[in-house]
Every structure is written in structure tokens, then in C-alpha cells.
C-alpha positions in Angstrom: 81.4 36.1 52.2 80.7 32.6 50.8 77.6 30.7 49.8 77.5 28.8 53.0 78.0 31.6 55.5 74.5 31.5 56.9 74.2 35.3 56.9 71.1 35.4 54.8 69.1 34.3 57.8 70.5 36.9 60.2 70.1 40.7 60.5 71.3 43.3 62.9 68.9 46.0 64.0 69.8 49.7 64.4 70.1 49.2 68.2 72.6 46.4 67.6 70.4 43.4 68.5 70.8 40.3 66.3 67.7 38.8 64.7 67.4 35.3 63.3 64.9 34.5 60.4 64.8 30.7 60.0 62.2 30.8 57.3 63.6 33.9 55.6 60.8 36.3 54.6 58.0 33.8 55.1 58.1 33.8 58.9 58.7 35.7 62.0 62.1 36.8 63.3 63.6 35.8 66.6 65.9 37.9 68.9 69.2 36.3 69.8 69.8 36.5 73.5 73.6 37.1 73.3 76.4 37.5 70.9 77.7 34.1 71.9 74.4 32.5 71.0 74.4 34.4 67.7 77.8 33.2 66.7 77.1 29.6 67.8 73.9 29.5 65.8 75.5 31.1 62.8 78.2 28.4 62.8 75.6 25.7 63.2 73.6 27.0 60.3 76.7 27.1 58.2 77.6 23.5 59.0 73.9 22.5 58.3 74.0 24.1 54.9 77.4 22.5 53.9 76.4 19.1 55.2 73.0 19.3 53.4 74.6 20.3 50.2 77.2 17.5 50.3 74.5 14.9 51.2 72.1 16.0 48.4 74.9 16.0 45.8 76.3 12.7 47.0 72.8 11.1 46.9 72.2 12.5 43.5 75.5 11.3 42.1 75.1 7.9 43.7 71.7 7.5 42.2 72.9 8.6 38.8 76.0 6.4 38.6 75.1 3.3 40.7 71.4 2.9 40.3 70.5 4.2 36.9 71.6 6.7 34.3 68.0 7.8 33.9 67.4 11.5 34.6 64.2 10.8 36.6 66.2 8.6 39.1 68.6 11.5 39.7 65.7 14.0 40.1 63.9 11.7 42.5 67.0 11.1 44.6 67.7 14.9 44.7 64.1 15.5 45.8 64.4 12.9 48.5 67.7 14.5 49.7 66.1 18.0 49.8 63.0 16.6 51.7 65.2 15.0 54.4 67.3 18.1 54.7 64.1 20.3 55.1 62.6 17.7 57.6 65.8 17.8 59.7 65.8 21.6 59.7 62.1 21.8 60.6 62.7 19.4 63.6 65.7 21.4 64.7 63.8 24.7 64.6 60.9 23.1 66.5 63.4 22.4 69.2 65.3 25.7 69.1 62.6 28.4 68.4 60.6 28.1 71.6 63.6 29.2 73.5 63.9 32.5 71.5 61.9 35.6 71.8 59.7 36.5 68.7 60.1 39.9 67.2 57.7 42.0 65.1 60.3 42.7 62.5 60.1 41.0 59.1 62.7 40.2 56.6 62.0 42.2 53.4 60.9 40.0 50.5 63.2 39.8 47.6 61.5 39.7 44.3 62.8 37.8 41.3 62.8 40.9 39.2 64.9 42.8 41.8 67.3 39.8 41.8 67.6 39.9 38.0 68.2 43.7 38.1 71.0 43.1 40.5 72.7 40.7 38.1 72.6 43.3 35.3 72.9 40.8 32.4 74.8 42.0 29.4 74.0 40.7 25.9 72.4 41.6 22.6 69.0 41.8 24.3 70.2 44.6 26.6 71.1 47.0 23.7 68.4 49.5 23.1 66.7 49.8 19.7 67.9 52.6 17.6 65.6 55.6 17.3 63.2 55.6 14.3 64.2 58.2 11.8 62.4 59.4 8.7 65.1 57.8 6.5 64.6 54.5 8.3 60.8 54.7 7.9 61.0 55.2 4.1 63.3 52.2 3.7 60.8 49.8 5.4 
């Protein structure tokens, strides 16, 4: 499973139907009509994510090396690339979503703290403090 597999937007219900969540947990889910439609849309989402990533990185690097070495120029170019990518996706979904049936199911929200717990960072800050003993109290 890779970064650009498009699976984060898709879920399978207990009865086996495939659901598509274009806006992740912020919007409604849509029922895919067939397995063929599901596979085709999943491939298209994967291509969209790869192309968007390549365009955004290319635009950022071009702005950084050809236009100016200033950080603000790179940040602005990256924001422009992300904006165009989101605009394209929104227009694509405006065309696609009216043909799909809306479902009541929601994608569960992922909290930042749950994401951090999943990472299980290891370092000096994760070592618990030793218990306070009477000998330690007297030395303070």
C-alpha cells in the first residue's frame, strides 16, 4: 500500500458495497454502482494524486531555482499549485458526484492525537519519570 493508492477515500461496508468519500470525513459518502466503476475511479484518484504531487513539486522547484531563491517565492508557488490542484478536483467532483447515490454513512474523523499515538514516538521524552522515594526527597 503506497502513499498514492487512493484508498483513504474509499471504504467497503459490511454488506460489500463500496463507498467513496471525496472530501474525507468532512462530507457525505457516495455508493459506487459497480465494482468496475469502483476500480476505475480508484485508478483515476491515484493518477490525480500522483500528477498533482509532481506538478506542485515541479512548480515549487521551478520557482525556487529559476525565479528566485527567496523562501516566500517557493511558498507562494506551492500554494498556487495546491490551489489549482484543489480547483481541478472540485470541478471534477462537481461533474462526477451527481451521478452517484449519496449514503448516510460518514467516514470517522481522525484526530491528530490519535495519529500521534499511532506513530508511537520513541525518545527521551517518552521515558517515565522515576518514582519519588524518601531518599530522593531528602537529597533535594
